[in-house]
Every structure is written in structure tokens, then in C-alpha cells.
Residue, then its C-alpha position, 0 to 999 in steps of 0.5 A: x345895521x348897515x355899514x353906513x348906519x354904524x359910521x353915523x355913530x361918530x357924527x355928532x357935532x356937539x357933545x350935547x348935555x348931558x354928555x354921558x347918558x347910557x348910565x347915570x354918572x356924577x362928580x366928574x373928575x376930568x384929566x388929559x393924559x399923555x396919550x392925548x385923550x381926555x378922561x372922565x373918572x365919575x361916580x355912578x348912581x345905581x339905577x333904580x334909584x337907591x340913594x347915595x348909600x348904594x353908589x358903586x361901580x366906578x366907570x371911566x370915559x374917554x374922548x379924543x374930540x370932546x364930543x364922542x365919549x367911549x365908556x371904557x368900562x368899570x374899573x372898581x366896585x366895593x366888592x374889590x375893596x377888602x378893607x371896605x364896608x361889609x355892606x358895600x356901597x358908598x363909592x363916592x366922588x373919585x379922582x385920578x393922578x398920574x406919576x412915574x408911569x402909574x395911575x393912582x385912582x383915589x376914592x372915598x369909602x367907609x371901612x365899617x358898617x357905621x359909615x359916617x364915622x369910618x371914611x377912608x381915602x382908598x387908592x387903586x393903581x394901574x399902568x393903564x388909565x382906564x383898566x387894570x386897577x388893583x386896590x392898594x389899601x387906603x391912605x393912613x392917618x386921615x380922618x376926624x371929619x367928613x373924609x370925602x371928595x379927594x382931589x390930587x394935583x401933580x404939580x409941574x415940579x413933580x410934587x403931588x398934593x391931595x385935597x378933600x373935604x366935606x361938612x364945611x371943612x377943606x384940608x390939603x397936604x403934600x403926598x410922599x413920592x409913594x402917592x399913598x402917604x401924607x408928607x407933613x400931615x393935612x392942614x385946613x385950607x384958609x380963605x375959602x368962603x362958604x365951603x361945603x364939599x367937592x374940592x378941585x384944584x388946578x393950575x393956570x399961568x402960575x396961579x392955583x385955583x381951588x373950586x368947590x360947591x357951597x352951602x346954598x340950601x338944596x341947590x349948590x353953586x360952585x365958588x373958587x379961590x386962588x393962590x400962588x401956593x398949592x396949599x394956600x392961603x387962598x383968596x376968595x374970588x366968587x361964584x362961577x357956576x350957578x345951580x344946575x337944577x340938581x340938589x348937589x353940585x360937583x365939578x372939575x376944570x381941565x384944559x384940552x387942546x387950548x380950550x378950558x372946560x367945565x365938567x359938572x352934573x345935573x338931573x335933566x334926564x331923570x328929574x331925580x337928584x340921586x340919578x345924575x348925569x355928566x355935562x360939559x360946557x366951556x370955561x373962560x377967563x378974564x384977562x386978570x385970571x378971574x373965571x367968567x360965569x359958566x353958561x350952561x347949555x343944552x348943546x354942550x361943546x363943539x368937536x375939537x377933532x375927527x370922529x373916531x373910526x369904527x373898529x374894523x373887527x367889530x361885529x354887528x348882530x341884527x334882530x333876526x339873530x336873537x331869541x325873544x320871549x315874554x311877549x317880545x316879537x321880531x317884526x318888520x317895521x315900516x321901513x322894511x327892517x327887522x326889529x324887536x318890538x314890545x320890549x315894554x312888556x314886563x318880562x319881555x326880553x331879547x337875547x343874543x347867543x354866541x357873541x364873539x368875545x375874540x380873546x376875551x376882556x373888555x368890549x364896547x356894546x353899541x345898542x341900536x334902537x328907536x323909541x318914542x319915550x322920553x326915557x326908556x330903560x333896558x336891563x343888561x346882563x352879560x353871561x349872567x352878570x347884571x350890568x344894571x339898567x341902561x338909559x335909552x333916550x328918545x329918537x325921532x319916532x319908533x321907525x327911526x333907528x337912530x338911537x345908540x346907547x353904549x357900554x363896555x362890558x367884560x366878555x369871555x374868550x370865544x363865541x359863547x357869550x350871551x348878551x340879554x336885554x330885559x324890557x318893561x321900562x318903556x316902549x323900545x324897538x331894538x334893531x340889534x347890537x354891535x360888539x367891538x372888542x378892545 
């Protein structure tokens, strides 16, 4: 890849929908932190499709302009939860809050094999918004019904409130200063009409909004209610997001640089309700504070900043620097560029040896490719660790190396890292990779 081709990676004018495509992500909780970026804390649908019981490996995504999104990498998986379900999985919709210099990551997870009767709200903490999270246990004293979909609001006065709910019941309560215990217990949120799950609370112009998914059979909508108090009672206001074409609906609302946005998911890439993808569209208000119906688009939202500048220390590894096998071959395409072809063959692979991880730690990998497939996939392993399947979406054709898929992984220090892509899931031409250490 030339320097000019690398620079075009940040040239998108709109976010497109879905906005995050390399991995299947759902249940986006969006926040704007003090560094001026917007962050998405999402659940992860494991691929191949294995259902919600094996959802795992939370990733965080960030953006400075709402268009170019960086996968900040995985922050937590069930293996990191000492008190959790022995079989793992069941890492459902999370949220994150910030208070007094600490980021608190909240997630629902069962503590026993009998998952439906052992839900807990776990808490992991870090001094950084997208890395370094360490699990601290779970919030004690909660339970009695579907203990899922936590949401935490830190109000302007510094007081924090937690909300969660499923099975047609939503509860809320104030958190203590430790952000891990409930001050006066939880109480049912009154005034909600047809509540199902996916509670999200935000504040605008002194008014609290509680959004949630309803019980429409097979294709939820999102409704909302308002209150002058963080714990209600609530006044029902109506439906503001129609079905997204997915069997579930879950979203969040955030203001960024003066504009409000709706984050949600659909299944447009996969066509499967357990392989979902995060989307972004505008959210607007009427003069009386009511929410206008969100218009779902293919283009997504426009950029509100400059495209990110590529890391000057990143290194590009072209196709001629890799080893291939299983039928994959390094060939010269019609544009005179060396590419790895025949990755559609079962067992075909492309491996980059001696990848420089500098001092070790997180590194973004950008995969440069072309494909005529609507949806092709590559399996990624880094130093033997399986990162699951990555989505590789259609470009203008097999000769147009305009495709980019990106993911953040952990590299060892030094230049002995091994990055391997295995095919067998659609025809792909791979031009190379760019590795950008954090």
C-alpha cells in the first residue's frame, strides 16, 4: 500500500449504516468523555452465529468526528470474571460511567450454570476509558427478576443512578459514592407503557428521558418517557424508533458537538438476528421537548470534525512480505499490484511473520483488500490467539483494493509477532496490512 492509499482510510464523508462492520456488535451505549471523543460500549455477537448464550468479548469504539471509528480493542471477557458462570458466555448489553477519575464498566452476567436464575450486575474499573479494566465483582443485593441491561446516569450534581430491567419490569436506584452499591435499594419505574428491556436514561434541558424497547412481537420498537426527577414518576411520551428489521432493539442517546444522536443496531449485514451491527442516525427534538421519530438511513451521519491523522509510526506489510498456503497464492492483479488470491479456498491462509509490536500492547490492524462478495470473512489469529471471524464487505470489484477492515489486538514487544488470516468464507484479494501500535 502506498502512503496515499493509507491516507484515504480516513476520507469517509458519512458514517454509513451500519457504522461498525468488522465485528458484529449490538446494544450500543454511547458516551462523550472529557477527552472530547465519543465512545461506544457495545456487546459482541460471536461469529459464527452461536446465539445470545455465547455472547462475549466486549469491545470499545471511539471517534472524534462521528464518522471514522477506531476499535479500541477488547476490554473484558467472561474468562476475566472470577465469580461468573463457569461455562462463560452471556455477556449482554453493558454501560459505562465516569466519576472522580475512574471509569466504571457495568455488565450483566450470570454467576452460575443456571444462568436465568443467577444474573448479577458486574463492575470493572479503569483509569482509562477504553483499556485497563479490571473486574471488581458485582453489585450486591440485586435480583428477583431479569437483571439485565444496566444503564448508569451521573447527574450534574455528581449523584449517580442505576437502571436495569427485563421481563417487562424496569427498576432504578441511586448508587453510593463507591459506584458499586445501592444507597436506598431499587424501585420500580412507574409510568412506562409496554416496557420490555433496554433502559437508557439521559438528561436534556433539565428534563430526564428514559428510553426502552417495547414488546412488539419479533421486532421491537423504542419508546420513551420523561420526568423532572431521575427516578420518576415518569410520563409516557410515545414511540420514537420504529422496528430496525432486527428481532431485538436496543439503543442509546447522546449529544456530541451540539447535535443529538441515536445509536441502535440492525441485522443488515448478516440477515441474522444474532449477528447484529451498530448504526447511528440523528435524533431531533420538538420545541416542547418531545422526540421526533428517528429516520433510519443508509448514509448515517455526517462528519463533525477532521479525519484522524495516520500514526507516523505505523508499518505496512504488503502481500509480498507474507507466506501463503492451502491454495492461496501471491499474484499480480490487473493493476500491477501484488495481492494474495484464492483465500476463498477452505484451508487457505496468509501469514505475516516478524510483525513489529514495538513495546507491546494494543495495536490497530488495518486490512487492505478487495472482494466482489457482499459479505466475505477472514479468521484472524495473532500469536496463536483466536480473534474470531472478521467481516470483509464488498468493494467495487476484485481489482479495486479500496476495502478496509480494522480491529485492535494485543501484540508482544519486539518484531516476532505472527498475524495469520485464514480464508474459506468468500473470495478475497488481500493486498496487505497496516499495523499501528497505540
